[in-house]
C-alpha positions as CSV (number, residue, x, y, z in Angstrom):
1,M,11.7,20.7,-1.3
2,T,9.5,18.5,-3.4
3,D,8.5,20.0,-6.8
4,I,4.7,20.5,-6.2
5,P,2.3,22.7,-8.2
6,I,1.7,26.0,-6.4
7,P,-1.4,28.2,-6.9
8,G,-0.5,31.4,-8.5
9,K,2.3,29.9,-10.6
10,A,2.3,28.3,-14.0
11,V,1.7,24.5,-13.8
12,R,1.6,21.6,-16.2
13,G,-1.1,22.4,-18.8
14,S,-1.7,26.0,-17.6
15,R,0.1,29.3,-17.3
16,S,-2.8,31.0,-15.6
17,G,-1.7,30.2,-12.0
18,A,-5.4,29.4,-11.2
19,P,-5.5,27.4,-7.9
20,I,-7.8,24.8,-9.6
21,M,-5.2,24.1,-12.2
22,A,-2.5,23.6,-9.6
23,L,-4.8,21.2,-7.8
24,F,-5.5,19.3,-11.0
25,D,-1.8,19.1,-11.8
26,L,-1.1,17.6,-8.3
27,L,-4.1,15.2,-8.3
28,G,-3.4,14.2,-11.9
29,R,0.0,12.8,-11.0
30,R,0.2,9.0,-11.0
31,W,-1.5,7.6,-7.8
32,A,-2.0,11.0,-6.1
33,M,-5.8,10.7,-6.0
34,G,-5.5,7.0,-5.2
35,V,-3.4,7.8,-2.1
36,V,-5.7,10.5,-0.9
37,W,-8.7,8.3,-1.6
38,T,-7.2,5.2,0.2
39,L,-6.2,7.2,3.3
40,S,-9.6,8.9,3.5
41,E,-11.4,5.6,3.2
42,Q,-9.1,3.4,5.3
43,G,-7.7,5.8,7.8
44,P,-4.1,6.0,8.9
45,C,-1.8,3.6,7.2
46,T,1.9,2.7,7.5
47,F,3.9,3.0,4.3
48,R,3.7,-0.8,3.7
49,A,0.0,-1.0,4.5
50,L,-0.7,1.9,2.1
51,Q,1.4,0.3,-0.6
52,E,-0.6,-2.9,-0.2
53,A,-3.9,-1.1,-0.3
54,C,-2.9,0.7,-3.5
55,E,-2.0,-2.6,-5.1
56,S,0.3,-1.9,-8.0
57,I,2.0,1.3,-6.7
58,S,5.8,1.0,-6.6
59,P,7.7,2.1,-3.4
60,A,9.4,4.9,-5.4
61,V,6.1,6.4,-6.7
62,L,4.4,6.1,-3.3
63,N,7.3,7.8,-1.6
64,A,7.2,10.6,-4.2
65,R,3.4,11.1,-3.9
66,L,3.6,11.1,-0.1
67,K,6.3,13.8,-0.2
68,E,4.2,15.9,-2.6
69,L,0.9,15.4,-0.8
70,R,2.6,16.2,2.6
71,A,4.2,19.3,1.1
72,A,0.9,20.4,-0.3
73,G,-0.8,19.9,3.1
74,F,-3.1,17.1,2.1
75,V,-1.4,14.3,4.0
76,T,0.2,14.2,7.4
77,Q,2.4,11.6,9.2
78,G,1.9,10.7,12.8
79,D,2.1,7.8,15.2
80,G,-0.5,5.8,13.3
81,G,1.2,6.3,10.0
82,Y,0.1,8.5,7.1
83,C,-3.4,10.1,7.2
84,V,-5.3,12.8,5.4
85,S,-5.2,16.2,6.8
86,P,-8.4,18.3,7.2
87,L,-7.6,19.8,3.8
88,G,-7.0,16.3,2.3
89,Q,-10.4,15.3,3.7
90,E,-12.0,18.3,1.9
91,V,-10.4,17.1,-1.3
92,Y,-11.8,13.6,-0.8
93,E,-15.3,15.0,0.0
94,A,-15.1,17.2,-3.2
95,L,-14.2,14.0,-5.2
96,L,-17.2,12.0,-3.9
97,P,-19.8,13.6,-6.3
98,L,-17.4,12.7,-9.2
99,S,-17.3,9.2,-7.9
100,K,-21.0,9.0,-8.0
101,V,-21.2,10.4,-11.5
102,S,-18.5,7.9,-12.6
103,K,-20.6,5.0,-11.4
104,V,-23.6,6.3,-13.3
105,W,-21.5,6.7,-16.4
106,A,-20.0,3.2,-16.0
107,A,-23.5,1.7,-15.6
108,R,-24.6,3.5,-18.8
109,I,-21.6,2.3,-20.7
110,E,-22.2,-1.3,-19.5
111,Q,-25.9,-1.0,-20.4
112,S,-25.2,0.4,-23.9
113,G,-22.5,-2.3,-24.4
114,S,-25.0,-5.1,-23.5
115,E,-27.6,-3.5,-25.8
116,A,-25.1,-3.3,-28.7
117,S,-24.3,-7.0,-28.3
118,E,-27.9,-8.1,-28.7
């Protein structure tokens, strides 16, 4: 079985076993959020299409993340390729407000950078 963080057990950065810490551990792995995000936005993808959509991800990393995300129940595999599960869709929807905040933050940084160069 793939080594995935499990709620209730110590994970990278936390011994508490808190479910949120296990989720952060999993989503904090290289390309994990990118895979969930891409599948949520683009729909089912074959391995190759997903690799192309994620641009710089290596086949080995994509394979590892898909195994972990499938074992965690966030991604499934069917006739159309890989897709997010209902739980994976919940994760994506939970990330949308953070995406909005990140865009506001980026705009503020850009604005303050242009003000500083004047």
